[in-house]
N, C-alpha and C positions, 0 to 999 in steps of 0.2 A: 722686721723680724717677728713681730707679734702675729702678722698674717701668714708667715711661713710656718710657725709653730702650730697655729690652728689648722693649717692644710695637713700638716704631717699627722696631727691627732685624728683628723677625720679619715685620713687614708688608712691609718691602723685600724680603726673601728670597722670600716668597711671590709677589710681583710679578714678580721675576727668574725665578722658576721658570715662571710663566705666560708670560712673554715667550719663554723657550726652547721651550716647548711650542708656542706659536703659530708660531715660526720653522720648526720641524721640519714641522708641519702645512701651512704655507704652501708648503713645498718640494714637497709632494705635489700641492697643488691648483693652483698657478701654472704655466701652460704654459711650456715652455722658451723660446719666443720672448719672453715677457714677462719672464723672469728675465734673458734676454740684454740686454733693453733696460735694465734696472736696473743690472746689473753687467757690464762688458765687460773682459776680460783682454786686456793687451797682449802676451801671449806665446802662440805657437803651437808645436805640436810639429814638429820638423823631419821631413822625409820620410826614410826609411831609404835608404842607398845602394842602387842598382839591382844585382841579381845576375844576372839573365839577360834579354838584349835580343836580339830577332830582328827583322829588317826583312824584310817579306814581299814589298812591291812599292810601285808608286806608287798612291795611292788613287783618283785620278781621271784618270789618265794623265799624260803629261809632254811636253815640247817640247825638241828640240835647239837649243841656243843657243850662239853664240860669245862668250866672255868674255875681257876684257883681263887674264888671268892666265895663269900657265904651264900651266893645265889645258886652254886652247884650247876646244874645243867639248865641252860638257856637257849633261846632261839636267836640266831643271829641272821640279820638280813636288813635291807632298806625298807624304811616306812614310807607309805603313800598316805596323804591326808589332805585336809583343807586348812588354810589360815585365812580367817576373815573371809570365807567363801571361795577362795582361790586355791587351786591344786598345788601342792608342794611335795617335795621328797625330802627325806632327812634320814640321819642314822643316830642311834642311841649313843650318848656319851656319859651316861649316869646309870650304871648297873645296880645301884643300891636302892633304887625307888622302881615303881611299876607304873604302867599305864594300860588302859583297856581299849581295844579296838571298838569303834562305833560310838564311843562316849564323847560328849562335847565338854571341853575344858575352858575356863575362863580366867585362869590364874597364871598363865604364861606371859612372859615379857621378852622382848628382844635384847640381846646383848652382843657387842662386837666379840668375835673369836679371840682377838688379842687381849681384850679386858678378861675374858672368861678362862682361857687356858694359859695365858703368858706368852710372851713373843716367841720364844723357842719352840714350844709345843705347837702353837699356832702355825708357825712356819712349817714345821714337820707334817702337820695335817694337810696344810695347803699343797706340799709337795706330794703327798700321797694322792690327793685329788688330782693334781696336774698330770701324774703319770698314769693313773689307773681308774679314776671315776668313770672315764668314758667306756671302759671294758665291762661294767656291770650290766649284765643283761639276763642272768639266770641265778638260780638259787645258790650254785657253787660260787660264782663271782661276787654275788651280794654278800654271802657269808663271809668270803675272804676279805672283802673291803671292811666290813664291820669288825672283824677279829683284828685286822692291821690297825684300825682306828682305836679299838680299845687297848691294844698293845702300846700305842703312842701316848694315850691319855693316862693309863694306869701303871706303866712301867716306871720304876723308880731306880733301877740299877745299870743305867747306861744303855747297852746295846739292845736293839730290838730284836726279840726271838721268842716266838710263842712257846717254845719247848723248855725254856728256862728262864730264870729271872723272877721278878716279883709277881708278874702276871703270866699265867700259862694257860694254854687251851689243849684239849684232848678230845678224842671220841673217834670210834671205828667209823662212823658214818660221816665224819667230817675230816678225814685225812687229806682230801684233795684240797678242800678250802683252806686248811691249816698250812699245807705246803705251799699253795699259791700266796697266801698272805705273807709267809715268811720270805718268799722269793721276791715280792713287791717291797717289803721293808728293807731288804738287803740292796735294793737297786733304786732308791728314792731318786727323782730328778734333782739336779742342783739347785733349782730355784722353784718358786711357787707362782703360779698364774691365777690362783683362786683367792677370793675373799671368803671370809666365814661369818655366819650369823647363827647364834645360839638361842633357841627357845628355851628359856629357863623357868622352872617352876619349884617351889619350896617343897611340894608334896608329891610330885610325879617326875618321871624320867625327863631330864634334859636332852635335847636333840640338836644336832648341827646341820645347818643348810649351807650350800655351796653356791657361789655364783662367780663368773669369770671376772677377774680383777681388770680395772681400767689400765691400759698400757698405752702411753703417748706414742703417736706415730714418729718414726725415726726421721722421716723427711716432712718438710711442710706441705700442706694441702695446696695444690695449684689453685691460683685465683683465676676465675674467668676474665676474658679480655676486657669487658666493659667495666667490671668492678675494679680491675687492675688499673685502668686509666683514671678512675675516680681516686683510687688510693695514690696514685702518683701525683695527681693534681693536689690532693690533700696535703701530702708532704711538702710539695713546692709552696703551697700558701703559707704553711707553718713556718718554713724557711724565710719566706720573704716578711712575715710578720716580725720575726726576730731581728731583721736587718734594719738598721736606722735608715730613714730616708735621706738621700743626698740633697743638700741645699744647692742652689744654683751659685755659681761663682760671682763674687763681688757682693 
């Protein structure tokens, strides 16, 4: 009986070593996309605080618009600049402070859009970007997106409309961009496919940046034939380790 027990323990240890070897080998053979389908972490690395920000100019031009705040007439459009030496595009979300093109700032930090705006407004801003950010390519569309963004951020009376409510916009030269912004706001997509990051400063304009949000694949990523064989062998070995070894009759 003692001999049989020792034989069973040795068999289990051999199988466990084989499983470990196959796991290591599968890590080399399986593509990253397949592994991501099998195991998905719920944690992401936070982006580091920004150290150097420089706003160069409007990326596609701008339009002068009169708004219902103490700022009066402002320039509305998308910003182009550099963040830690890398180019980026952004839109203003803070009309009550200023910034200067060509000046380097070191007092900005990154915040998530959900923390900065709250979930409801962050979702509406993401929906705006989902439907219309890709259409920004000239002064009119750039100003329209900026105006629609300000309306979402600053409106406090429910319906989004630049001609009425707590935030309004007007201007003879901006009629087209105002009308376009209102049409976008009235037809926001049902869901958002964008994530938001805000560059925030205590003394200068805060701006929002957009990036496509991660969307898991609806179907599993196919595993190549060789890797599939190893995975099948791995599952078989795991099953065999869990089964107790049969003793000889008698």
